[in-house]
Every structure is written in structure tokens, then in C-alpha cells.
C-alpha positions as CSV (number, residue, x, y, z in Angstrom):
1,M,52.2,30.6,-15.4
2,T,53.2,33.3,-13.0
3,R,55.1,36.4,-14.1
4,I,58.8,36.5,-13.0
5,K,60.3,39.9,-12.4
6,R,63.9,40.3,-13.1
7,G,66.0,41.3,-10.2
8,Y,68.4,44.2,-9.8
9,I,71.6,42.2,-10.5
10,A,71.6,42.6,-14.2
11,R,70.8,46.3,-13.9
12,R,73.7,46.7,-11.4
13,R,76.1,44.9,-13.7
14,R,75.1,47.2,-16.6
15,T,75.4,50.3,-14.5
16,K,78.9,49.3,-13.5
17,I,79.8,48.9,-17.2
18,R,78.2,52.2,-18.0
19,L,80.3,54.0,-15.4
20,F,83.5,52.7,-17.1
21,A,82.2,54.0,-20.5
22,S,80.8,57.3,-19.2
23,S,83.5,59.3,-21.0
24,F,82.9,57.6,-24.4
25,R,81.0,59.4,-27.1
26,G,77.7,58.5,-28.8
27,A,76.4,54.9,-28.7
28,H,79.7,53.8,-27.1
29,S,78.4,55.3,-23.8
30,R,74.7,54.3,-24.2
31,L,74.2,50.9,-25.7
32,T,75.2,48.0,-23.5
33,R,76.5,45.7,-26.2
34,T,78.5,48.5,-27.8
35,I,79.8,49.5,-24.4
36,I,81.1,46.0,-23.7
37,Q,82.9,45.9,-27.1
38,Q,84.5,49.3,-26.5
39,K,85.5,48.4,-23.0
40,R,87.2,45.3,-24.2
41,K,89.0,47.3,-27.0
42,A,90.1,50.0,-24.5
43,L,91.6,47.5,-22.1
44,V,93.4,45.7,-24.9
45,S,94.8,49.0,-26.1
46,A,95.8,50.0,-22.6
47,D,97.7,46.8,-22.1
48,R,99.5,47.0,-25.4
49,D,100.4,50.7,-24.9
50,R,101.9,50.0,-21.4
51,N,104.3,47.6,-23.0
52,R,105.0,50.1,-25.8
53,Q,105.7,52.8,-23.3
54,K,108.4,50.7,-21.6
55,R,109.9,50.1,-25.0
56,N,109.8,53.8,-25.9
57,F,111.4,54.9,-22.7
58,R,114.2,52.4,-23.0
59,R,114.9,53.8,-26.5
60,L,114.9,57.3,-25.2
61,W,117.4,56.4,-22.4
62,V,119.7,54.6,-24.9
63,T,119.6,57.7,-27.2
64,R,120.5,60.1,-24.4
65,I,123.4,58.0,-23.1
66,N,124.7,57.5,-26.6
67,A,124.5,61.3,-27.4
68,V,126.5,62.2,-24.3
69,I,129.1,59.5,-24.8
70,R,129.7,60.5,-28.4
71,E,129.8,64.2,-27.5
72,K,133.2,64.2,-25.8
73,K,134.4,61.0,-27.6
74,V,134.8,59.2,-24.3
75,F,133.9,56.0,-26.0
76,Y,133.2,55.2,-29.6
77,S,129.7,54.0,-29.1
78,Y,127.0,53.2,-26.7
79,S,127.3,49.4,-27.2
80,R,131.0,49.4,-26.3
81,F,130.3,51.5,-23.2
82,I,127.6,49.2,-22.0
83,N,129.8,46.1,-22.8
84,N,132.6,47.5,-20.7
85,L,130.2,48.4,-17.9
86,Y,129.2,44.7,-17.8
87,K,132.8,43.6,-17.9
88,K,133.6,45.7,-14.9
89,E,130.4,44.5,-13.2
90,L,128.9,47.9,-12.7
91,R,125.2,47.2,-12.7
92,L,123.6,50.6,-13.5
93,S,120.3,50.7,-15.2
94,R,119.9,52.6,-18.4
95,K,117.4,54.9,-16.7
96,I,119.9,55.9,-14.0
97,L,122.6,56.3,-16.6
98,A,120.4,58.6,-18.7
99,Q,119.6,60.7,-15.7
100,I,123.3,61.0,-14.9
101,A,124.0,61.9,-18.5
102,I,121.5,64.8,-18.4
103,L,122.0,66.1,-14.9
104,N,125.7,65.5,-14.3
105,R,127.8,64.8,-17.3
106,N,131.0,65.0,-15.4
107,C,129.9,62.0,-13.3
108,L,129.3,60.0,-16.5
109,Y,132.7,60.9,-17.8
110,M,134.2,59.8,-14.4
111,I,132.4,56.4,-14.7
112,S,133.6,56.0,-18.3
113,N,137.2,56.9,-17.3
114,D,137.1,54.3,-14.6
115,I,136.0,51.7,-17.1
116,I,138.8,52.6,-19.5
117,K,141.4,52.2,-16.7
């Protein structure tokens, strides 16, 4: 039986995987099987944390808006403010409202006064 030499395809695949794991420490950057496991774990964590980041930023925006609203007692609470925004059909995202609350509070007070009237 003749000897079959393996081609370069498997080596190329492993090299690609190793490039992904080049910043890992120890066996996680050297052993192919361990690299594959770590890569899978890293990608799962990255996906999970992207969703978590969205959640955290939304919480931050809500907190900022609520703090500014309660500061001058324009409204009693954040939830009533948002509810009245929807009733008046003012579609502003929480991100934009939070930026307005930080950078230009008078503008937020004007918006809230318009809602009250």
C-alpha cells in the first residue's frame, strides 16, 4: 500500500484557529483541541455580553433621566414621564433623552412642560 501524505488544508485550518487564539495563555494558545474549546467559549461569551451591554446601557439611560426628572420635581417619576411622552406621541429614544438630560437640562424641562400642558 502506498503512503499518503496529508495535504496542507488541515494545517491551514489549524493555523487559522491558532491566529484567533494567539492572545490566549498557556495551552489555550498551543493545543488545537483546547484552542477550539476556548474559541467556542469566547464567542459564546462575546454574544452574551453584547446583549448584556445593551441591557446595561438602557438601565443607565433610565437612571439618568429619572435623576434629572426628580431633581426639579418636574414629574413624580420616570414612568409617568415616559407614559405622557407616549400619550403626546413624542417618540424620543431613551438614549437621546439621557443625552439631553446631561447636556441640556433646560431642554428636558421644556419637553416636560409641554407634556404637562
